[in-house]
C-alpha positions as CSV (number, residue, x, y, z in Angstrom):
1,M,102.9,116.7,80.3
2,Q,106.1,118.7,80.1
3,A,108.2,118.1,83.2
4,G,109.7,121.6,82.8
5,K,106.4,123.2,83.8
6,L,106.5,121.6,87.3
7,R,108.9,124.0,88.9
8,Q,107.6,124.5,92.4
9,R,108.2,122.0,95.2
10,I,105.0,121.6,97.3
11,V,104.1,119.5,100.3
12,I,100.8,117.7,100.5
13,E,99.7,117.4,104.1
14,E,97.0,115.3,105.7
15,Q,95.0,116.0,108.8
16,S,95.5,113.8,111.8
17,A,93.4,114.0,115.0
18,G,94.9,113.7,118.4
19,Q,94.7,115.0,122.0
20,D,96.5,117.8,123.7
21,T,98.0,117.6,127.2
22,F,94.5,118.4,128.7
23,G,92.8,115.6,126.8
24,Q,91.1,118.0,124.4
25,G,90.8,117.0,120.7
26,S,93.3,118.7,118.5
27,V,93.9,118.7,114.8
28,T,97.4,118.7,113.3
29,W,98.7,118.5,109.8
30,T,101.5,116.2,108.9
31,A,103.6,116.0,105.7
32,W,102.2,113.3,103.5
33,A,104.0,113.7,100.2
34,T,106.5,116.2,98.6
35,V,106.0,116.6,94.8
36,W,106.9,118.9,92.0
37,A,104.0,121.1,90.8
38,A,102.9,124.1,88.8
39,V,101.1,126.6,91.0
40,E,99.1,129.2,89.1
41,P,96.6,131.7,90.3
42,L,93.4,131.6,88.2
43,A,92.9,134.5,85.7
44,G,89.7,136.4,85.8
45,R,87.7,134.3,83.3
46,E,89.0,131.0,84.7
47,Y,88.1,132.2,88.2
48,L,84.6,133.1,87.3
49,A,84.1,129.8,85.5
50,A,85.5,127.8,88.4
51,R,83.5,129.9,90.9
52,Q,80.3,128.6,89.4
53,V,81.4,125.1,90.3
54,Q,83.4,125.7,93.5
55,E,83.0,128.9,95.6
56,G,86.3,130.6,96.5
57,V,88.7,128.7,94.2
58,T,91.8,130.9,93.9
59,T,94.6,128.7,92.7
60,R,95.2,125.7,90.4
61,V,98.0,123.3,91.2
62,T,99.0,120.8,88.6
63,I,100.9,117.7,89.6
64,R,101.7,114.3,88.1
65,Y,98.8,111.8,88.4
66,R,98.4,110.1,91.8
67,D,95.4,108.0,92.7
68,D,95.7,108.8,96.5
69,V,95.3,112.7,96.5
70,T,91.8,113.7,97.6
71,A,90.0,116.8,98.6
72,G,90.4,117.4,102.4
73,K,94.1,117.3,102.2
74,R,96.1,120.6,102.0
75,I,99.1,122.0,100.3
76,T,101.9,124.1,101.6
77,W,104.1,126.0,99.2
78,G,106.6,128.3,100.9
79,T,104.6,130.5,103.3
80,H,101.3,129.8,101.5
81,V,98.8,127.2,102.7
82,Y,96.0,126.0,100.4
83,D,93.0,123.7,101.1
84,I,92.3,121.3,98.3
85,S,88.7,122.0,97.2
86,S,88.5,119.5,94.4
87,V,90.6,117.1,92.4
88,I,90.3,117.0,88.6
89,A,91.9,113.9,87.1
90,D,91.4,111.5,84.2
91,P,92.4,108.1,85.4
92,M,92.2,106.8,81.8
93,H,95.2,108.9,80.7
94,A,96.8,109.1,84.2
95,R,99.4,111.7,83.3
96,Q,98.5,114.7,85.4
97,M,95.9,116.1,87.7
98,E,94.7,119.5,88.7
99,L,94.0,120.5,92.2
100,M,91.6,123.4,92.7
101,C,92.6,125.1,95.9
102,T,91.5,127.9,98.3
103,E,94.2,129.8,100.1
104,V,94.0,129.7,103.9
105,I,94.5,133.1,105.4
């Protein structure tokens, strides 16, 4: 992995449940980790190939390998928010991982 490709600073957030002032359940997102990443929209062919596996994948985010990143977390990058749909990693090589994400609108 070339460190120069990881140019964007992203925040990985995790969901936490709580209660509002009326006792109703509420969901909040809290910053979990801040890492360097390469954020790239999928090109036409890659989008169609990924779509067969995961509906609605729009962006691939590449980060250094971490064993604690899972689907269900989300990423914020500037004003963009992405749900992590799937995590593609090879723990044998443990250098990088790809996060397939769907943008939250």
